[in-house]
C-alpha positions, 0 to 999 in steps of 0.5 A, a space after each residue: 691396743 691394737 686389734 689382731 687383722 682378721 687375715 692373721 686370725 683376728 675378729 672380723 671388722 666387719 661382721 659377715 650378717 652385715 655385709 649385704 646391702 640390697 640395690 636397688 630398693 624395690 617397694 610397693 610404689 616400684 611394684 605398683 607402677 609395674 602392675 599398672 602397665 600391665 593393666 593397660 597394655 600399653 607396652 611400647 613408645 608407640 601405645 595406646 595414648 600418653 603411656 608411662 615411656 612419654 611420661 618418664 621422657 618428660 620427667 627426665 627432661 624436667 630432672 636435667 632440665 633439657 628441653 627434650 629426652 628420649 628413652 632406649 633400652 640401655 646407655 650403650 645404646 644412648 651413646 651410640 644412637 647419640 653419635 648417629 644423631 649427630 652424624 659422626 660416621 665412618 673414619 671420624 674421630 671422637 676423643 674420649 677418655 682413657 678411664 672408663 666402662 668400655 662402653 664409652 669407648 666402643 660406641 663410635 665403633 658402632 658408627 665406624 668411627 675412631 675413638 681416640 683416647 685422651 688420658 685423665 686428671 689424676 685427682 677427679 679422673 675425668 678426662 683432662 682439658 689440658 691435653 685435649 687439643 694435642 689429639 685433634 686432627 682435622 678429622 675429629 668430630 666429638 668429644 665424649 667427656 665421661 661424668 666418672 663415677 659421679 663427678 661432673 668433667 671441666 665442662 666449660 674448658 671442654 665446651 670451649 675447646 669445643 667451640 674453637 674447633 666446631 666440635 659436637 660435645 657428647 656428654 656420658 652421664 651413665 654414672 652421675 645422674 643429678 649431678 651438677 656442674 656449677 649449679 647445673 645438671 649433667 646431661 644439659 651441658 654438651 649438644 647431647 646427654 646420655 644416661 644409663 638406667 641399669 639396676 646398679 645405677 643410682 636411678 635404675 630400671 628393672 635390667 636395662 634402659 637409657 636415655 638420650 637428652 638435648 635440647 635441639 629439636 632436631 637431633 631429639 627427632 633423629 633420636 626417636 627415629 633412630 630408635 625405632 628402625 628409622 621411623 617418623 615418630 608417628 602412630 598409626 601402620 604407615 611403617 616407612 623407614 626414612 633412615 637407616 635405623 635400629 630397634 632400640 626401644 625402652 619398654 614401658 614397665 622399665 620406664 614405669 620402674 623408673 618413674 617410681 625410682 627418680 620420684 625418690 631419688 631427691 631423698 635418697 641422694 640427700 641421705 645418701 651425701 650425709 651417709 658418705 660425707 661422715 665415711 669419708 672424713 674418717 678416711 681423710 684421717 688416715 694418713 696416704 689416704 686420698 679419698 674423692 676430690 670433689 671441686 667447689 663449683 660441682 657436685 658428686 653423686 657417689 656412683 663409685 667411691 674411689 680411694 687412692 693410696 700413698 705409701 709415703 703419706 702413710 710414712 712407709 718409704 720406699 714401698 711402690 704404691 701398687 704394692 701398697 694397695 695390693 696388700 691393702 686389698 688383701 687386708 680390707 677384703 679379710 676384714 669384710 670390706 667388699 672393696 675391689 678394681 675397677 678397670 684393670 688398664 686404661 681403656 686403649 689397653 683392652 683387647 678391642 682396641 688392641 687387635 684392632 678387629 673391629 668389625 672384621 678385617 680391622 673396620 673400621 681403622 683399615 678404611 681408606 685414608 684412616 692414619 694409623 691409631 696408637 693404643 699404647 698404655 704407656 702414653 696414659 701415664 695418669 690413667 696407669 698411676 690411678 689403676 695401680 694404687 687404687 681401690 673402689 667401693 661400689 653400690 653399698 654406698 647407694 642404700 640410704 639406710 647404708 650409714 652405720 655399715 660405712 661406720 662399719 667399714 671405717 672401723 675396719 680401714 682404722 684397724 688395718 691403719 693400726 697394722 700398717 707395721 705388718 702391712 709394711 712388712 707384707 708390702 716389701 717382701 711381695 712379688 707385685 705384677 701391675 694390674 695391666 700385666 695380668 690381662 692376656 696378651 692380644 693376637 694381632 690383627 693380620 689383613 685377610 685372617 679370619 677369626 672364625 673357626 673353620 
């Protein structure tokens, strides 16, 4: 006998007292690590002797399999510093994925470079290598693939294209620390790799932080200078800047916390894999759900779980995928599953790219000689399709003790699928609006116009 859906007065599949899952897990080891820094008084990269930052950089490089790692204050800064170290500058073009967190696309703008978007593969949600070469121009300087949601991009194909055209490859591994591609960890596959240590990431700090990895000693030295006012990385009081730099340093408290978390990562990840595999196996049995796809040559660390929904495969002919997803969202949320959308539009549809105001006066797009850049979302049909028909589960699966909770979530999915005839009725009668249609329309940039209050 089927259970009544909670949205129609039935009992919740996920009790309210089982919905909160803490992440990160803060242990006594983490607290002791932070107190150790407070006791030593060595808080910055230029502390007294070898400190927590130096140790984290060494351990992170070993974890990734690179010669060097440098700590910075967050993952967005990691991308910006890496692009600067690679020499990406005004008017250069950087190829980025059309589907990611906005940091991947705004980092080039910090260097007055132009982001050029590439659509994604509909199974992996990563940059589609088959579409890269058509976006390359004489201005292209680098390719910035994102290992989205924790799954490595198609790095062999991307590296081959980069070599053919003489381009740098900068990996955005913010969501993927520990993921491997053909046995090698992400962040060590391209010229440089960047990571986020944001408190929500698989390996977090107690707030914000980032890491930049490379095998190139010249690039590493450049990163160390860029993160600290352009000064050479030497102790002492001779504060002489050699190049233009910033104050992008990580601090020792953050480093100590991450070191403690990094030490537990192998244990946590092994349990996560078992929990998530059991969860996905149950969902894969339900017609019309496409669970995360993992090619045989790589591993997934499941920072985010994304599910696509196919009404035809579910036996519901004549229903738009977006309408199906919209009703499923309401039904699953009502049952207590914290399902959500992640990104409502392709990155080029976000307002900074639609308005092209940039640094004011339209920079960097109005730099002399820079060709007009088209940021029309219809140019990214695969990204639009994924946004339209998918939902995500975030953070809950990261806790190693979340296995029983994930099984309760699976119960909720199965309950909803037992009531697909009600879902069908709602989807057929629903007034549907695509996610990107709910975003405010941009005000176009007008040369010479200021947006500041008069």
